[in-house]
TIKE-641700 format. One record per residue (C-alpha): x, y, z. Coordinates in steps of 0.2 Angstrom, whole numbers, always signed. Layout:
BEGIN
NODE      px      py      pz
NODE       X       Y       Z
...
***
This chain:
BEGIN
NODE      px      py      pz
NODE      +0      +0      +0
NODE      +7     +17      -5
NODE      +5     +32      +5
NODE      +5     +48      -5
NODE     +18     +61      +2
NODE     +11     +79      +6
NODE     +14     +91      -7
NODE     +24    +102      +5
NODE     +35     +94     +18
NODE     +41    +110     +25
NODE     +36    +114     +43
NODE     +23    +127     +45
NODE     +35    +139     +53
NODE     +46    +139     +38
NODE     +32    +146     +27
NODE     +34    +165     +26
NODE     +18    +175     +31
NODE      +8    +181     +17
NODE      +9    +200     +14
NODE      -4    +209     +23
NODE     -14    +220     +12
NODE      -1    +219      -2
NODE      +9    +232      +8
NODE     +25    +222      +7
NODE     +26    +220     -12
NODE     +16    +234     -20
NODE     +25    +248     -29
NODE     +30    +261     -15
NODE     +25    +278     -22
NODE      +8    +273     -29
NODE      +4    +263     -13
NODE      +9    +278      -3
NODE      -2    +290     -12
NODE     -17    +278     -12
NODE     -15    +277      +7
NODE     -12    +295      +9
NODE     -26    +301      -1
NODE     -40    +297     +12
NODE     -30    +305     +25
NODE     -28    +321     +14
NODE     -46    +321     +11
NODE     -49    +320     +30
NODE     -37    +334     +33
NODE     -47    +345     +22
NODE     -61    +342     +34
NODE     -49    +347     +48
NODE     -44    +363     +39
NODE     -62    +367     +36
NODE     -65    +365     +55
NODE     -51    +377     +59
NODE     -56    +390     +46
NODE     -74    +389     +52
NODE     -70    +389     +70
NODE     -58    +404     +68
NODE     -71    +413     +58
NODE     -84    +411     +72
NODE     -72    +417     +85
NODE     -67    +431     +74
NODE     -85    +437     +74
NODE     -85    +436     +93
NODE     -71    +449     +94
NODE     -52    +452     +97
NODE     -52    +446    +115
NODE     -59    +429    +110
NODE     -46    +428     +95
NODE     -32    +431    +108
NODE     -40    +419    +120
NODE     -41    +405    +107
NODE     -22    +408    +104
NODE     -19    +403    +122
NODE     -30    +387    +122
NODE     -25    +381    +104
NODE      -8    +374    +109
NODE     -16    +363    +122
NODE     -29    +358    +110
NODE     -16    +353     +97
NODE      -6    +344    +111
NODE     -21    +333    +114
NODE     -23    +330     +96
NODE      -5    +327     +92
NODE      -2    +316    +107
NODE     -17    +305    +104
NODE     -16    +304     +85
NODE      +2    +306     +80
NODE     +12    +301     +95
NODE      +3    +287    +105
NODE      -7    +284     +89
NODE      +9    +281     +79
NODE     +15    +269     +93
NODE      -2    +260     +91
NODE      -1    +258     +72
NODE     +17    +254     +73
NODE     +15    +239     +85
NODE      +0    +232     +76
NODE      +8    +234     +58
NODE     +24    +225     +64
NODE     +13    +211     +71
NODE      +4    +209     +55
NODE     +20    +210     +45
NODE     +27    +195     +55
NODE     +10    +186     +52
NODE      +4    +186     +70
NODE     -14    +192     +69
NODE     -19    +186     +86
NODE      -5    +197     +94
NODE     -12    +212     +83
NODE     -29    +210     +90
NODE     -23    +209    +108
NODE     -13    +225    +105
NODE     -28    +234     +99
NODE     -37    +231    +116
NODE     -22    +236    +126
NODE     -22    +252    +115
NODE     -40    +256    +119
NODE     -36    +255    +137
NODE     -21    +267    +135
NODE     -32    +279    +126
NODE     -45    +280    +139
NODE     -33    +282    +153
NODE     -24    +296    +144
NODE     -40    +305    +140
NODE     -45    +305    +158
NODE     -28    +312    +163
NODE     -29    +326    +150
NODE     -47    +330    +156
NODE     -42    +331    +175
NODE     -26    +341    +171
NODE     -34    +354    +161
NODE     -49    +356    +172
NODE     -38    +358    +187
NODE     -24    +369    +180
NODE     -30    +376    +164
NODE     -32    +394    +172
NODE     -15    +393    +179
NODE      -7    +388    +162
NODE     -16    +402    +152
NODE     -12    +415    +165
NODE      +6    +409    +164
NODE      +6    +412    +146
NODE      +1    +430    +149
NODE     -18    +429    +148
NODE     -27    +443    +158
NODE     -44    +450    +160
NODE     -56    +447    +146
NODE     -44    +437    +136
NODE     -41    +424    +150
NODE     -60    +423    +153
NODE     -63    +419    +135
NODE     -50    +406    +135
NODE     -57    +397    +151
NODE     -75    +397    +143
NODE     -68    +387    +128
NODE     -56    +376    +138
NODE     -68    +370    +152
NODE     -81    +364    +139
NODE     -69    +356    +127
NODE     -57    +347    +140
NODE     -72    +340    +150
NODE     -73    +327    +135
NODE     -55    +324    +132
NODE     -57    +305    +133
NODE     -68    +306    +117
NODE     -54    +314    +108
NODE     -41    +301    +114
NODE     -53    +286    +110
NODE     -56    +293     +92
NODE     -38    +295     +88
NODE     -32    +279     +97
NODE     -45    +268     +88
NODE     -42    +276     +71
NODE     -24    +272     +74
NODE     -29    +254     +77
NODE     -38    +253     +60
NODE     -24    +262     +51
NODE     -11    +250     +58
NODE     -20    +237     +47
NODE     -17    +247     +31
NODE     -35    +254     +31
NODE     -35    +273     +29
NODE     -53    +274     +22
NODE     -63    +271     +38
NODE     -53    +283     +49
NODE     -54    +296     +36
NODE     -73    +294     +35
NODE     -75    +296     +54
NODE     -64    +311     +54
NODE     -74    +320     +40
NODE     -90    +316     +49
NODE     -83    +323     +65
NODE     -78    +339     +56
NODE     -95    +341     +48
NODE    -104    +339     +65
NODE     -91    +351     +73
NODE     -94    +365     +60
NODE    -113    +364     +61
NODE    -115    +362     +80
NODE    -101    +374     +85
NODE    -107    +387     +73
NODE    -125    +386     +78
NODE    -121    +386     +97
NODE    -107    +398     +96
NODE    -116    +412     +86
NODE    -134    +408     +91
NODE    -139    +402     +73
NODE    -157    +395     +69
NODE    -164    +402     +85
NODE    -152    +394     +97
NODE    -145    +404    +111
NODE    -128    +411    +107
NODE    -116    +403    +119
NODE    -100    +411    +113
NODE     -84    +402    +116
NODE     -93    +388    +126
NODE    -104    +385    +111
NODE     -90    +383     +99
NODE     -81    +371    +110
NODE     -97    +361    +113
NODE     -97    +358     +94
NODE     -80    +349     +95
NODE     -85    +339    +111
NODE    -101    +333    +103
NODE     -93    +328     +87
NODE     -79    +318     +95
NODE     -91    +309    +106
NODE    -101    +303     +91
NODE     -85    +298     +82
NODE     -79    +287     +97
NODE     -95    +278     +97
NODE     -94    +275     +78
NODE     -76    +268     +79
NODE     -80    +256     +94
NODE     -95    +249     +85
NODE     -84    +247     +69
NODE     -71    +237     +78
NODE     -82    +226     +88
NODE     -94    +222     +74
NODE     -82    +212     +64
NODE     -82    +224     +49
NODE     -64    +229     +51
NODE     -48    +220     +46
NODE     -45    +217     +64
NODE     -59    +213     +76
NODE     -59    +217     +95
NODE     -62    +201    +104
NODE     -65    +202    +123
NODE     -67    +184    +126
NODE     -52    +177    +136
NODE     -44    +194    +136
NODE     -29    +196    +148
NODE     -18    +210    +153
NODE      -1    +207    +146
NODE     +13    +219    +150
NODE     +23    +216    +135
NODE      +8    +222    +124
NODE      +9    +239    +134
NODE     +27    +239    +132
NODE     +27    +236    +113
NODE     +15    +251    +111
NODE     +23    +263    +124
NODE     +41    +260    +119
NODE     +36    +270    +103
NODE     +21    +280    +109
NODE     +28    +286    +125
NODE     +44    +292    +118
NODE     +35    +299    +103
NODE     +24    +310    +115
NODE     +40    +320    +118
NODE     +39    +327    +100
NODE     +22    +335    +101
NODE     +26    +341    +119
NODE     +41    +349    +112
NODE     +31    +357     +97
NODE     +18    +364    +109
NODE     +31    +370    +121
NODE     +39    +379    +107
NODE     +23    +388    +103
NODE     +19    +391    +121
NODE     +36    +399    +125
NODE     +35    +409    +109
NODE     +17    +414    +114
NODE     +23    +420    +131
NODE     +37    +430    +123
NODE     +25    +438    +110
NODE     +12    +442    +124
NODE     +24    +457    +128
NODE     +22    +464    +111
NODE      +3    +467    +113
NODE     -13    +459    +110
NODE     -13    +463     +91
NODE      +4    +454     +89
NODE      -2    +439     +99
NODE     -18    +437     +89
NODE      -9    +439     +73
NODE      +4    +426     +78
NODE     -11    +415     +84
NODE     -17    +415     +66
NODE      +0    +411     +59
NODE      +3    +397     +71
NODE     -14    +390     +68
NODE      -9    +387     +49
NODE      +7    +380     +55
NODE      -3    +367     +65
NODE     -14    +364     +51
NODE      +1    +359     +40
NODE      +5    +346     +52
NODE     -10    +336     +47
NODE      -5    +337     +29
NODE     +12    +330     +33
NODE      +3    +318     +44
NODE      -7    +312     +29
NODE      +9    +306     +21
NODE     +18    +301     +37
NODE      +4    +291     +44
NODE      +2    +282     +27
NODE     +20    +276     +28
NODE     +18    +269     +46
NODE     +10    +253     +41
NODE     +21    +251     +26
NODE     +37    +254     +36
NODE     +30    +243     +51
NODE     +25    +228     +40
NODE     +41    +229     +31
NODE     +51    +229     +47
NODE     +41    +215     +54
NODE     +45    +205     +39
NODE     +63    +209     +39
NODE     +63    +220     +23
NODE     +73    +235     +30
NODE     +78    +242     +13
NODE     +60    +243      +8
NODE     +56    +252     +25
NODE     +69    +265     +22
NODE     +63    +268      +4
NODE     +46    +271     +10
NODE     +52    +283     +23
NODE     +62    +294     +10
NODE     +48    +294      -3
NODE     +35    +299     +10
NODE     +46    +313     +17
NODE     +49    +320      +0
NODE     +31    +320      -4
NODE     +27    +329     +12
NODE     +40    +342     +10
NODE     +35    +347      -8
NODE     +16    +348      -3
NODE     +19    +358     +13
NODE     +33    +368      +6
NODE     +21    +374      -9
NODE      +8    +380      +4
NODE     +22    +389     +13
NODE     +28    +398      -2
NODE     +10    +403      -7
NODE      +6    +411     +10
NODE     +23    +419     +11
NODE     +20    +428      -6
NODE      +2    +432      -2
NODE      -2    +431     +16
NODE     -19    +439     +14
NODE     -26    +423      +6
NODE     -26    +416     +24
NODE     -27    +432     +35
NODE     -41    +441     +27
NODE     -53    +426     +30
NODE     -52    +430     +49
NODE     -49    +448     +52
NODE     -48    +465     +45
NODE     -39    +473     +60
NODE     -24    +482     +53
NODE     -12    +477     +68
NODE     -17    +459     +68
NODE     -15    +458     +49
NODE      +2    +466     +50
NODE      +8    +454     +63
NODE      +1    +438     +54
NODE      +8    +445     +37
NODE     +26    +446     +45
NODE     +25    +429     +52
NODE     +21    +421     +35
NODE     +34    +431     +25
NODE     +48    +426     +37
NODE     +42    +408     +42
NODE     +33    +402     +27
NODE     +48    +398     +16
NODE     +54    +386     +29
NODE     +37    +376     +30
NODE     +45    +363     +18
NODE     +58    +358     +31
NODE     +44    +357     +44
NODE     +34    +345     +33
NODE     +49    +334     +29
NODE     +53    +332     +48
NODE     +35    +328     +53
NODE     +33    +314     +39
NODE     +50    +307     +44
NODE     +45    +307     +62
NODE     +30    +296     +58
NODE     +40    +284     +47
NODE     +52    +282     +61
NODE     +38    +276     +72
NODE     +34    +262     +60
NODE     +52    +256     +63
NODE     +51    +259     +82
NODE     +66    +271     +81
NODE     +60    +288     +86
NODE     +75    +294     +97
NODE     +83    +304     +83
NODE     +68    +314     +77
NODE     +64    +318     +95
NODE     +81    +325     +97
NODE     +79    +335     +82
NODE     +63    +342     +90
NODE     +73    +346    +105
NODE     +85    +357     +95
NODE     +70    +366     +87
NODE     +63    +370    +105
NODE     +80    +376    +111
NODE     +83    +388     +96
NODE     +65    +395     +97
NODE     +66    +396    +116
NODE     +83    +403    +119
NODE     +85    +413    +104
NODE     +67    +421    +106
NODE     +71    +426    +124
NODE     +88    +434    +118
NODE     +80    +443    +104
NODE     +66    +450    +115
NODE     +78    +456    +128
NODE     +87    +465    +115
NODE     +71    +474    +109
NODE     +71    +465     +92
NODE     +55    +468     +82
NODE     +42    +454     +80
NODE     +48    +450     +63
NODE     +65    +445     +69
NODE     +57    +432     +81
NODE     +47    +426     +66
NODE     +63    +423     +56
NODE     +70    +413     +70
NODE     +55    +402     +69
NODE     +59    +398     +51
NODE     +77    +395     +55
NODE     +72    +382     +68
NODE     +60    +373     +56
NODE     +75    +371     +44
NODE     +86    +364     +58
NODE     +71    +352     +63
NODE     +69    +345     +46
NODE     +87    +343     +42
NODE     +91    +336     +59
NODE     +77    +323     +58
NODE     +83    +317     +41
NODE    +101    +315     +47
NODE     +96    +305     +62
NODE     +86    +293     +52
NODE    +101    +291     +39
NODE    +113    +287     +54
NODE    +102    +276     +64
NODE    +102    +257     +60
NODE     +85    +249     +58
NODE     +82    +231     +61
NODE     +67    +219     +65
***
């Protein structure tokens, strides 16, 4: 009697894992652009929110504009830490697990990520509700400006857990290579925020005009609905990675895998926001008009971060899966292509606003003093936006490789240049334009420093 031999006598462990979503074998540039497009569309929604919200607040007066300049860095810190820093750590861990062919580990990582997001949201809410007034006063907020800042802050940060859950769960989905659903969620959030924030802030459609509280309530309601949607999507089995609570156990190595990238990455947005906070404090001595003008300028700078984010976050699963599969050369190729794309896109916007600042400034204010300050910021800092875009994108790519130390150090250099140089220029009685030029120089150092650190850092599985 003859026994047929199996077609493949190799042990199962010797069979390489199948590429996840084709990200290990597909052409880099076309795949990167395909993944970045949904993110870019979602960022258009983010931009519309910023434009609409600033327009609403501009109608409320100069004090609310100056007040939002005090709060905005903390709002962006929440967003950048949850979406870019810790979110990048989440996407990196999940994509590396999928690249190695371990779907069970990826699913378990997702649940641990949700717990990290919930705890971080509670921490942000408690911190800002308890110390927000002191933070804004430390930045130079006084009188009506401080009051307007607190009205917005107290409402928004009472729901910080919703912001963290949205961005953490969106990062779980992105880690699988699916950029479509997170983008749909963010666009929906943007539409709700614009409608509800405008209606409640300005008292439209017969609703009471709640001012800054109403504008913040729009963001709070939008993110709460977004969190509910993403939880449903991940539990329903419709996603590429389903949350399964059966037999779940806390595992320290899962937290470590996320936090070793996410926790270190959190230093980067903290540095970015500290840079803005220190600069805001310095400019507070130049008067309310200069502070409000810089607030509009820095707001566009923060909005360019999501554009670079669109390319950078698209590279995270591509880099992470390549590292998980041992394809280090491909991971580096993805990184450089994403950085170049971000630099070109963000740099083009920077050159446009440097040549014609009124394209942005005139949408929000006609005040001559505020306009002059905002114009000066764009003329001096706008040409350096390309380096900022390169640095941001490369920072995200380094998350996919779990090698974020160098980009964080580049962010430290930027902080020291703006902080130390800014104080020195202010003490010398330099005009605000000199400080804005310093901001541009610091962006150049950040972009080039990040690129150099990645070039010199060895990557491995």
